[in-house]
N, C-alpha and C positions, 0 to 999 in steps of 0.2 A: 937249377936255373931255369926257368919258365921259357917255354918255347914261343916264339913269334907267330900267331895264327896265319899271318900272310905266307910265311915261309913254309910252314907245314903243309899247306894245301896248294898243289900246283895250279896255276892259272891256265885256263883253257883260251888259246888265241880265237879271236872272232873268226867265225867262218868267213873265207875270202868272198864267196858268192853273196853272202849276206851283206857284208860291207859295199861290194861291188854294185849291187842292184839297188841298195838303199841310196847310194850316192848318184846312181843314174836316175833314180827318181826325182832327186832334188834337182840336178842338172835339167832334165826334161821340164820340171816345174819352172826353173828359173828361164829356160829359154821361151816357153809360152808366155810368162809373165812379162818379160823384157819386150818382146815383139808386140804383144797386146798393148803394152803401156805406150811404146814407141808409135803405134798407130794412132793412139787416143791424143797424143801430143802432136802429131802431124794434122789430125783432123781440127784440133784446136787453133794451130798455127795457120792452116789455109781457111779458118772459118767455114767449114763445110757442114750444110745442114744434114746431110745424110753420111754417116760415118764409114766411109769407103775405105780409108786406110786402116781403121780399125778391124773391120771385117776380114779384109784381104791379109793383112798381117797376122790376126789370129789364126785363120786358116792355114796360112803358110807355117807359122810356129808350129801347129799341131803336126803338121806333115814333116817338118825338119826335126821335131823331136822323136817322132816315130822312126824316121829314116836313121837318126843317131842310134837310138835304142837297137833297131835291128842290125844296123851295120856292126854295133859293137858286140851284141850277141852272137851273131854268126862268126864273127872274127875271132872271138876268144873262146872258143870250145874246148 
């Protein structure tokens, strides 16, 4: 009886740190994207000539994403 190739070789589980940091990168990107997009929408809504909300929310989103990353990195050693 032939053996199943999937059953004969044990699967290695993904390294938890790899999965954790990959998902954190996606979450940081989502935070930055969503807040910057919200700033663009607010600038269009208020018809501002200078993109105040875009700049403020983009900078805030970078700091928020870094804070989130550092908090999670320090907390889960």
